[in-house]
C-alpha positions as CSV (number, residue, x, y, z in Angstrom):
1,M,65.0,90.1,112.2
2,A,62.4,90.0,109.4
3,S,61.7,93.7,109.7
4,V,65.4,94.7,109.9
5,R,66.6,96.4,106.7
6,H,70.4,96.3,107.2
7,V,72.8,94.2,109.2
8,A,76.5,93.9,109.8
9,L,78.2,90.6,110.4
10,T,81.3,89.7,112.3
11,T,83.1,86.4,111.9
12,D,86.1,84.6,113.4
13,C,87.7,81.2,112.8
14,W,89.9,79.2,115.2
15,T,91.3,75.8,115.8
16,S,90.8,74.0,119.1
17,I,93.5,72.2,121.1
18,T,92.2,69.0,119.6
19,K,92.8,70.4,116.1
20,E,89.2,70.9,115.2
21,S,88.4,74.1,113.2
22,Y,85.4,76.3,113.9
23,M,83.8,79.5,112.5
24,T,81.3,81.7,114.3
25,V,79.2,84.3,112.6
26,T,77.4,87.1,114.6
27,V,74.8,89.5,113.4
28,H,74.5,93.1,114.5
29,Y,71.6,95.5,113.8
30,V,69.6,98.4,115.3
31,S,66.1,97.4,116.4
32,E,62.9,99.4,115.7
33,K,63.4,100.9,119.2
34,Q,66.8,102.1,118.2
35,K,68.6,99.5,120.4
36,M,71.8,97.9,119.2
37,I,71.3,94.1,119.0
38,S,74.0,91.4,118.5
39,R,73.2,87.7,118.2
40,V,75.3,84.7,117.3
41,L,73.9,83.1,114.2
42,N,75.9,80.0,114.2
43,T,79.1,78.3,115.2
44,I,80.1,75.5,112.8
45,Q,82.9,73.0,112.6
46,L,84.8,73.5,109.4
47,E,85.4,70.2,107.7
48,E,87.1,71.6,104.6
49,R,90.4,73.5,104.2
50,H,90.3,77.1,105.3
51,T,90.6,78.5,101.8
52,S,89.1,81.9,101.1
53,E,86.6,80.3,98.8
54,N,85.4,77.8,101.5
55,L,85.1,80.6,104.1
56,A,83.1,82.8,101.8
57,A,80.8,79.9,101.0
58,Q,80.2,79.1,104.6
59,L,79.6,82.8,105.5
60,M,77.1,83.3,102.7
61,K,75.4,80.0,103.6
62,I,74.8,81.1,107.1
63,A,73.6,84.5,105.9
64,S,71.2,82.7,103.5
65,D,70.0,80.3,106.2
66,W,69.0,83.4,108.3
67,N,67.3,85.2,105.3
68,L,69.9,88.0,105.4
69,T,70.6,88.1,101.7
70,G,70.1,91.6,100.5
71,K,70.5,93.1,104.0
72,I,74.3,92.8,104.6
73,A,75.9,96.2,104.9
74,G,79.3,95.0,106.0
75,V,81.4,92.2,107.4
76,V,84.1,92.7,110.1
77,T,86.8,90.1,110.7
78,D,90.3,89.7,111.8
79,N,93.5,90.0,109.8
80,A,94.1,86.3,108.9
81,Y,95.4,85.7,105.4
82,N,92.6,83.4,104.3
83,I,89.7,85.7,105.4
84,K,91.4,88.8,104.0
85,H,91.2,87.3,100.6
86,V,87.5,86.4,100.7
87,N,85.9,87.8,97.6
88,I,82.1,88.1,98.2
89,K,80.4,89.4,95.1
90,K,77.5,91.7,95.2
91,N,74.5,89.4,95.1
92,S,70.8,90.2,95.5
93,G,71.4,93.8,96.5
94,D,74.1,93.1,99.2
95,L,76.6,95.8,99.6
96,I,79.5,94.1,101.3
97,F,82.6,95.7,102.8
98,I,85.1,93.4,104.5
99,I,86.9,95.2,107.2
100,F,90.0,93.7,108.9
101,F,91.4,94.4,112.3
102,R,94.9,93.5,113.6
103,F,94.8,92.3,117.1
């Protein structure tokens, strides 16, 4: 992904039947051969409360771990209250749009 200029992220959070909370972040981009590529970057267990601030911090940490800072064109997620209120500031050239879908 080093040569990729722009990516989109999708994320979702859920709670297991054993009451453990998780977040998955997936990256989507177009390859040099014009092929759509999607890869799961990480699935993490959320130890902290699911506040908007904590979710934003985890999302940006995962993006940073994968050297995606400055490449994020948008983030697509569901309609959950806590993720809808994530406020990711424009950092290092990132232009971020959060798009919500109601399922």
